DSSP file (Angstrom, degrees, kcal/mol; ACC not computed):
  #  RESIDUE AA STRUCTURE BP1 BP2  ACC     N-H-->O    O-->H-N    N-H-->O    O-->H-N    TCO  KAPPA ALPHA  PHI   PSI    X-CA   Y-CA   Z-CA
    1    1 A M              0   0    0      0, 0.0     2,-0.4     0, 0.0     0, 0.0   0.000 360.0 360.0 360.0 133.3   14.9    2.8    7.7
    2    2 A N        -     0   0    0      1,-0.0     2,-0.6     0, 0.0     0, 0.0  -0.597 360.0-148.5 -78.2 135.7   14.2    3.3    4.1
    3    3 A I        -     0   0    0     -2,-0.4     2,-0.1     4,-0.0    -1,-0.0  -0.921  18.1-160.4-103.8 117.6   10.9    4.9    3.0
    4    4 A N     >  -     0   0    0     -2,-0.6     4,-1.5    52,-0.1     5,-0.1  -0.325  33.5 -97.1 -93.6-176.8    9.6    3.6   -0.2
    5    5 A R  H  > S+     0   0    0      1,-0.2     4,-2.2     2,-0.2     5,-0.2   0.806 120.2  58.7 -74.2 -23.9    7.1    5.2   -2.7
    6    6 A S  H  > S+     0   0    0      1,-0.2     4,-2.2     2,-0.2    -1,-0.2   0.916 108.3  45.7 -68.6 -46.5    4.1    3.2   -1.3
    7    7 A Q  H  > S+     0   0    0      1,-0.2     4,-2.0     2,-0.2    -1,-0.2   0.861 112.1  51.6 -67.4 -31.4    4.7    4.6    2.2
    8    8 A I  H  X S+     0   0    0     -4,-1.5     4,-2.8     2,-0.2    -2,-0.2   0.918 110.5  50.4 -72.2 -42.4    5.1    8.2    0.7
    9    9 A S  H  X S+     0   0    0     -4,-2.2     4,-1.7     1,-0.2    -2,-0.2   0.849 108.6  50.3 -69.5 -31.1    1.7    7.7   -1.2
   10   10 A V  H  X S+     0   0    0     -4,-2.2     4,-2.2     2,-0.2    -1,-0.2   0.923 112.3  47.7 -72.3 -40.3   -0.1    6.5    2.0
   11   11 A L  H  X S+     0   0    0     -4,-2.0     4,-2.2     2,-0.2     5,-0.2   0.945 114.4  46.2 -61.2 -47.4    1.2    9.6    3.9
   12   12 A C  H  X S+     0   0    0     -4,-2.8     4,-1.6     1,-0.2    -1,-0.2   0.845 114.2  48.3 -66.8 -31.6    0.2   11.9    1.1
   13   13 A E  H  X S+     0   0    0     -4,-1.7     4,-3.0    -5,-0.2    -1,-0.2   0.881 112.6  48.2 -64.7 -45.1   -3.3   10.2    0.8
   14   14 A L  H  X S+     0   0    0     -4,-2.2     4,-1.4     1,-0.2     5,-0.2   0.863 110.3  51.8 -72.4 -31.5   -3.9   10.4    4.5
   15   15 A T  H  X S+     0   0    0     -4,-2.2     4,-2.8    -5,-0.2     5,-0.2   0.891 112.4  45.3 -70.7 -37.8   -2.9   14.1    4.6
   16   16 A S  H  X S+     0   0    0     -4,-1.6     4,-2.6    -5,-0.2    -2,-0.2   0.953 111.2  52.7 -70.4 -44.7   -5.3   14.9    1.8
   17   17 A L  H  < S+     0   0    0     -4,-3.0    -1,-0.2     1,-0.2    -2,-0.2   0.803 119.4  35.1 -65.9 -26.0   -8.1   12.9    3.3
   18   18 A I  H  X S+     0   0    0     -4,-1.4     4,-1.3    -5,-0.2    -2,-0.2   0.923 121.4  46.9 -83.0 -58.1   -7.7   14.8    6.7
   19   19 A G  H  X S+     0   0    0     -4,-2.8     4,-2.4     1,-0.2     5,-0.2   0.804 104.7  57.9 -63.1 -39.5   -6.8   18.2    5.2
   20   20 A F  H  X S+     0   0    0     -4,-2.6     4,-2.9    -5,-0.2     5,-0.2   0.935 107.3  45.5 -58.6 -53.6   -9.4   18.6    2.6
   21   21 A P  H  > S+     0   0    0      0, 0.0     4,-2.8     0, 0.0    -1,-0.2   0.858 113.0  51.5 -59.8 -33.9  -12.4   18.2    4.9
   22   22 A V  H  X S+     0   0    0     -4,-1.3     4,-2.3     2,-0.2    -2,-0.2   0.942 113.6  43.4 -64.1 -50.1  -10.8   20.7    7.4
   23   23 A C  H  X S+     0   0    0     -4,-2.4     4,-2.1     2,-0.2    -1,-0.2   0.911 114.2  51.0 -59.0 -45.7  -10.2   23.3    4.8
   24   24 A F  H  X S+     0   0    0     -4,-2.9     4,-3.2    -5,-0.2     5,-0.3   0.922 108.6  53.0 -60.3 -48.2  -13.7   22.7    3.3
   25   25 A F  H  X S+     0   0    0     -4,-2.8     4,-2.6    -5,-0.2    -2,-0.2   0.931 110.6  45.7 -55.1 -48.5  -15.3   23.1    6.7
   26   26 A F  H  X S+     0   0    0     -4,-2.3     4,-1.3     2,-0.2    -1,-0.2   0.869 112.8  51.2 -65.4 -33.4  -13.6   26.4    7.3
   27   27 A T  H  X S+     0   0    0     -4,-2.1     4,-1.0    -5,-0.2     3,-0.3   0.950 114.4  42.5 -61.6 -53.6  -14.5   27.6    3.8
   28   28 A M  H  <>S+     0   0    0     -4,-3.2     5,-2.2     1,-0.2     3,-0.4   0.870 111.0  55.3 -59.0 -41.2  -18.2   26.7    4.3
   29   29 A N  H  <5S+     0   0    0     -4,-2.6     3,-0.4    -5,-0.3    -1,-0.2   0.802 102.1  56.2 -61.4 -30.9  -18.3   28.0    7.7
   30   30 A S  H  <5S+     0   0    0     -4,-1.3    -1,-0.2    -3,-0.3    -2,-0.2   0.787 106.9  52.3 -76.7 -22.4  -17.1   31.3    6.5
   31   31 A Y  T  <5S-     0   0    0     -4,-1.0    -1,-0.2    -3,-0.4    -2,-0.2   0.539 120.3-109.4 -79.2  -4.7  -20.1   31.3    4.0
   32   32 A G  T   5S+     0   0    0     -3,-0.4     2,-0.6    -4,-0.4    -3,-0.2   0.587  77.6 129.1  83.8  11.4  -22.5   30.6    6.8
   33   33 A L      < +     0   0    0     -5,-2.2    -1,-0.2    -6,-0.1    -2,-0.2  -0.889  20.3 162.4-107.2 123.4  -23.3   27.1    5.8
   34   34 A R        +     0   0    0     -2,-0.6     2,-0.7     1,-0.1    -1,-0.1   0.367  52.3  82.2-118.1  -0.7  -23.0   24.6    8.4
   35   35 A N        +     0   0    0     -7,-0.1     2,-0.3     2,-0.0    -1,-0.1  -0.871  55.1 128.7-115.4  96.7  -24.9   21.7    7.0
   36   36 A W        -     0   0    0     -2,-0.7     2,-0.3    -3,-0.1   -11,-0.0  -0.981  32.3-160.2-146.2 161.6  -22.9   19.6    4.6
   37   37 A E        -     0   0    0     -2,-0.3     2,-0.1     0, 0.0    -2,-0.0  -0.914  25.0 -97.9-140.3 159.7  -22.1   15.8    4.2
   38   38 A F        -     0   0    0     -2,-0.3     2,-0.2     1,-0.1     0, 0.0  -0.441  33.7-131.0 -78.3 152.5  -19.5   13.5    2.5
   39   39 A D    >>  -     0   0    0     -2,-0.1     3,-1.3     1,-0.1     4,-0.8  -0.497  30.8 -99.4 -92.1 170.9  -20.1   11.8   -0.8
   40   40 A W  H >> S+     0   0    0      1,-0.2     4,-1.7     2,-0.2     3,-0.6   0.842 118.4  66.5 -54.4 -40.3  -19.6    8.2   -1.5
   41   41 A S  H 3> S+     0   0    0      1,-0.3     4,-1.7     2,-0.2    -1,-0.2   0.735  91.0  61.3 -57.9 -25.9  -16.3    9.0   -3.2
   42   42 A Y  H <> S+     0   0    0     -3,-1.3     4,-1.7     2,-0.2    -1,-0.3   0.865 104.9  49.5 -73.2 -34.5  -14.8   10.1    0.1
   43   43 A G  H <X S+     0   0    0     -4,-0.8     4,-2.3    -3,-0.6    -2,-0.2   0.847 107.4  53.2 -66.6 -33.7  -15.4    6.6    1.4
   44   44 A V  H  X S+     0   0    0     -4,-1.7     4,-1.9     2,-0.2    -2,-0.2   0.815 105.9  54.4 -63.8 -37.3  -13.8    5.1   -1.6
   45   45 A A  H  X S+     0   0    0     -4,-1.7     4,-1.6     2,-0.2    -2,-0.2   0.876 107.8  48.6 -63.3 -36.8  -10.8    7.2   -1.0
   46   46 A W  H  X S+     0   0    0     -4,-1.7     4,-2.7     2,-0.2     5,-0.3   0.926 110.9  52.0 -67.0 -48.3  -10.5    5.9    2.6
   47   47 A G  H  X S+     0   0    0     -4,-2.3     4,-1.7     1,-0.2    -2,-0.2   0.878 109.7  48.7 -60.5 -33.3  -10.8    2.4    1.3
   48   48 A S  H  X S+     0   0    0     -4,-1.9     4,-1.8     2,-0.2    -1,-0.2   0.827 109.4  54.1 -70.1 -33.9   -8.1    3.0   -1.2
   49   49 A M  H  X S+     0   0    0     -4,-1.6     4,-2.1     2,-0.2    -2,-0.2   0.884 108.0  47.0 -70.5 -37.2   -6.0    4.4    1.4
   50   50 A L  H  X S+     0   0    0     -4,-2.7     4,-2.5     1,-0.2    -2,-0.2   0.893 112.7  50.2 -73.5 -31.1   -6.3    1.4    3.7
   51   51 A F  H  X S+     0   0    0     -4,-1.7     4,-2.0    -5,-0.3    -1,-0.2   0.851 110.4  49.1 -68.1 -29.5   -5.6   -0.9    0.8
   52   52 A S  H  X S+     0   0    0     -4,-1.8     4,-2.9     2,-0.2    -2,-0.2   0.923 111.2  51.1 -68.3 -39.3   -2.5    1.1   -0.1
   53   53 A F  H  X S+     0   0    0     -4,-2.1     4,-2.6     1,-0.2     5,-0.2   0.924 110.4  49.2 -63.0 -43.2   -1.4    0.9    3.7
   54   54 A G  H  X S+     0   0    0     -4,-2.5     4,-2.2     1,-0.2    -1,-0.2   0.932 110.0  51.0 -65.7 -41.3   -1.9   -3.0    3.6
   55   55 A A  H  X S+     0   0    0     -4,-2.0     4,-2.0     2,-0.2    -1,-0.2   0.903 111.2  48.9 -60.5 -45.2    0.2   -3.1    0.4
   56   56 A S  H  X S+     0   0    0     -4,-2.9     4,-2.2     2,-0.2    -1,-0.2   0.872 109.8  50.7 -65.2 -36.9    2.9   -1.1    2.2
   57   57 A L  H  X S+     0   0    0     -4,-2.6     4,-2.5     2,-0.2    -2,-0.2   0.947 111.0  48.1 -62.0 -49.7    2.8   -3.3    5.2
   58   58 A L  H  < S+     0   0    0     -4,-2.2     4,-0.5     2,-0.2    -2,-0.2   0.833 110.8  53.3 -60.6 -34.9    3.2   -6.5    2.9
   59   59 A L  H >< S+     0   0    0     -4,-2.0     3,-0.6     2,-0.2    -1,-0.2   0.925 109.8  46.6 -59.7 -49.7    6.1   -4.7    1.2
   60   60 A I  H 3< S+     0   0    0     -4,-2.2    -2,-0.2     1,-0.2    -1,-0.2   0.888 111.5  51.4 -60.6 -44.5    7.8   -4.1    4.6
   61   61 A C  T 3< S+     0   0    0     -4,-2.5     2,-1.1    -5,-0.1    -1,-0.2   0.599  81.5 104.4 -76.0  -7.6    7.3   -7.7    5.8
   62   62 A D    <   +     0   0    0     -3,-0.6     3,-0.4    -4,-0.5    -1,-0.0  -0.600  42.8 168.6 -81.2 109.5    8.7   -9.1    2.6
   63   63 A K  S    S+     0   0    0     -2,-1.1     3,-0.3     1,-0.2    -1,-0.2   0.763  70.1  45.9 -90.1 -23.9   12.2  -10.3    3.8
   64   64 A E    >   +     0   0    0      1,-0.2     3,-0.7    -3,-0.1    -1,-0.2  -0.047  69.8 118.8-112.6  26.1   13.3  -12.3    1.0
   65   65 A H  T 3  S+     0   0    0     -3,-0.4    -1,-0.2     1,-0.2    -2,-0.1   0.602  84.2  41.2 -81.5 -10.4   12.4  -10.0   -2.1
   66   66 A E  T 3  S+     0   0    0     -3,-0.3     2,-0.4     2,-0.0    -1,-0.2   0.519  98.1  89.4-112.8  -5.5   16.1   -9.7   -3.3
   67   67 A E    <   -     0   0    0     -3,-0.7     2,-0.5    -4,-0.0    -3,-0.0  -0.776  55.4-168.2 -97.4 132.1   17.0  -13.3   -2.7
   68   68 A V        -     0   0    0     -2,-0.4     2,-0.5     2,-0.0    -3,-0.0  -0.978   9.7-151.0-119.6 125.9   16.6  -15.8   -5.4
   69   69 A Y        +     0   0    0     -2,-0.5     2,-0.4     2,-0.0    -2,-0.0  -0.825  17.1 176.1 -93.3 127.4   17.0  -19.5   -4.5
   70   70 A Y        -     0   0    0     -2,-0.5     2,-0.5     2,-0.0    -2,-0.0  -0.974   4.0-176.3-132.4 121.1   18.2  -21.8   -7.3
   71   71 A K        -     0   0    0     -2,-0.4     2,-0.5     2,-0.0    -2,-0.0  -0.971  12.4-152.2-125.7 113.4   18.8  -25.5   -6.4
   72   72 A E        -     0   0    0     -2,-0.5     2,-0.6     2,-0.0    -2,-0.0  -0.749   5.7-153.1 -89.5 130.8   20.2  -27.7   -9.1
   73   73 A K        -     0   0    0     -2,-0.5     2,-0.5     2,-0.0    -2,-0.0  -0.909   6.2-157.6-107.6 130.2   19.3  -31.4   -8.8
   74   74 A T        -     0   0    0     -2,-0.6     2,-0.5     2,-0.0    -2,-0.0  -0.895   4.0-163.9-102.3 122.6   21.8  -33.8  -10.4
   75   75 A I        -     0   0    0     -2,-0.5     2,-0.6     2,-0.0    -2,-0.0  -0.961   4.1-159.3-110.3 125.1   20.6  -37.2  -11.4
   76   76 A Y        -     0   0    0     -2,-0.5    -2,-0.0     2,-0.0     0, 0.0  -0.898   7.0-171.7-111.3 125.5   23.1  -39.8  -12.0
   77   77 A N        -     0   0    0     -2,-0.6     3,-0.1     0, 0.0    -2,-0.0  -0.919  16.9-148.2-110.8 104.2   22.2  -42.9  -14.1
   78   78 A P        -     0   0    0      0, 0.0     2,-0.1     0, 0.0     5,-0.1  -0.290  29.5 -92.9 -75.0 162.7   24.9  -45.5  -14.0
   79   79 A P    >>  -     0   0    0      0, 0.0     3,-2.3     0, 0.0     4,-0.6  -0.395  34.8-108.0 -70.1 152.0   25.4  -47.6  -17.0
   80   80 A A  G >4 S+     0   0    0      1,-0.3     3,-0.9     2,-0.2     0, 0.0   0.732 114.7  60.8 -43.6 -37.0   23.8  -50.9  -17.4
   81   81 A E  G 34 S+     0   0    0      1,-0.3    -1,-0.3     2,-0.2     0, 0.0   0.515 104.0  49.9 -86.7   1.3   26.8  -52.9  -16.9
   82   82 A F  G <4        0   0    0     -3,-2.3    -1,-0.3     1,-0.1    -2,-0.2   0.502 360.0 360.0 -99.0 -11.2   27.4  -51.4  -13.3
   83   83 A A    <<        0   0    0     -3,-0.9    -2,-0.2    -4,-0.6    -3,-0.1   0.482 360.0 360.0 -85.8 360.0   23.8  -52.1  -12.1
């Protein structure tokens, strides 16, 4: 199975969205601060990750992305003496 760039970006974003709060929790815990909350930008980051995941799924489901269909229609108009 080929992994394309959109799937790699989803994995990197998911890793950072989970890893950053964990590291931040341990850092703040070492300073003795236990009360902190997420900002609105964290929610926007999760939203963008979900949209990237959806785009990646649509890219996987695209079966005919390399096939181009070209159909030529021929119209034959007989001369007036044959009609």
